[in-house]
C-alpha positions, 0 to 999 in steps of 0.5 A: 500500500505504501508503494502504491501511494509513493507511485501516485505521489511521483506521478501526480508531481510529474503530471502537475508540473506539466499541467502548470506549464500548460496552463501558463502557455494557454494563458499566453496564447488565449487570444490565438486560434482555437486550433492552437488551444486544442493543440496545446491541450493535447500537448499538455495531456501527453506531456503530463502522462509522459512526465508522470510515467518518467517520474515513476520509472526513475523512482522505480529504477527501471532498466534503461531498456524498459525506460526507453520502451516506455518513452517510445510508447508515450512518444507514439501516443503523443504524435497521434494525440497531437495530430488528432488535436491539430486536425480537430482544431483545423476543422473547428476553425474552418466551421468558425470561418464559415459562420463568420462569413455568414454573420458578416453578410448578415451584418451588411443588411442581408439575411443570415443563412447558416452554413450547410456543413456539419458543426459542433453543438455550440456552433450549431446553437450559435447559428440557430440564435443568429437565424432567430436574430436575423428573422427579428431584425428582418421583421424590424427592418420591414416595420421601419420601412413601412413606418418610413413610407407611412411618414412620407405619405403623411407629410405629403398628405398634410402638405396637400391638405394644408395648402388647399385651405390656406390658399382659400383663406388667403384669397378670401382675406384679400377679397375682404381687404380689397372690398370686392367680396360679394357677400362678406358675411359668407366669406367670414363664415367660410374663413371660420370653417377653414380655421376650425378645420386647420385647428382640428388637424393641428390638434390631431397631429399634437395628439398623435405626437404625444402618443408616439412619444409616450407622453400621453397622460391618462387619468383613469376612473371607473366608468360605464361604457353605456355612459360613454356610448350615449355621450358619443352618440349624442355628439355624432347625431348632428353629423349623422342627421346631416348625412342621412345616416341612422345611428343605432346603439345596442345595449349589453351588460353594464360593464365597468371599465377603468379608463380616461373618460376624455380620451375614450370619448375621443376614441368613440367620436373618431370611430363614429365620425369615420363610420358616418363619413363612409356610410351612404345616405339611408345607411346605418351605423351600429354601436354595440357593447359585448362582455367577454372573459376579463374584457369588454368589446366595443364595436362600431359597424358601418355600411361602407361596403368593405375594405380590400383584404390587403388593406385591412392590416393598414387601416390603423396606420398613421396617415392611411386613407385607403382608396379614393372612395374612402378618402374623406374631404378633410383630415389627414388619416390620423383619426384611426391611428389616434384610436389605436394609440389611445386604446393601446395606452389603456392596455387594450387592442383594436381590430377591424374586419369586413362584415356583410355590407361594411366594416366592423371596428372593435375596441377591446378593453380589460374590465375593471377589477372587482373592489377588494 
């Protein structure tokens, strides 16, 4: 037992010296290639084995012949181990370079494509993560491009909508100033109408900028949707009468919600005005409240005839107006974008779908928590 312990100590001492030397070499070469590190690890392993064997052999006073045999065997093992480590390192480096090239193309704005050749589990996992990141960035680029296109359209439409009333205001002002207006009172009323239109547009732009900047401040209180619907219907009734559109309110269960009354009234007003403008005379705009699990759905159904399926996803985008048939004579396509922003600020969501004869806009809001 004592001899075995002594042999173990000699072997541990020789292998330990080799291991410490190898660790120092690895630290010095830590910034080099993986192939170099693998080669050093294999060399350390063989050297540790050889050092331990030689230390034990010398302690046991082996004959020169036996010591030479042991050394040759260890040397052959070292050659095989080092060659294997070198080949493995070159293979890993080659896979890493292919992954680097693919990642470089991905960084230049392309789509990441994982190398088709086999790789280690770690490199394969890294490839999968890069593919996932690439897909997310591609979707982000598409959203950014869509938003940029939407902003350009918005600027163009607002410029057009501002130019027309401003030109009319200038012409009427000059006519009044020169005393050539046939009906000054009518000109003044028209100026007031155009100023109200411009003020409404500027208000919408300011509201939308607050939503996009995350500066929309809400003051929620517990309200009944029935009260909000009644108030919105009363406010939209004059416009509906002017256009010959019937307003119908379908009452459901009295569900309380925690919302900002002023902002939610704006949501309902925008939806109703949008529905009335796109519903022909003798048409119907229906408002309904429906209770679902942990949520309440407020819907506004119009008689616009429907929206092309390809455009449904863009209805709530900033500046979207759709086809000429759905373009109102005034406004910059901000009403529905404001609706989505306010609803999402209330932790709700907006949806739209086609129904027979028109469209159904839905606002889903969480129901108020029961008092403790």
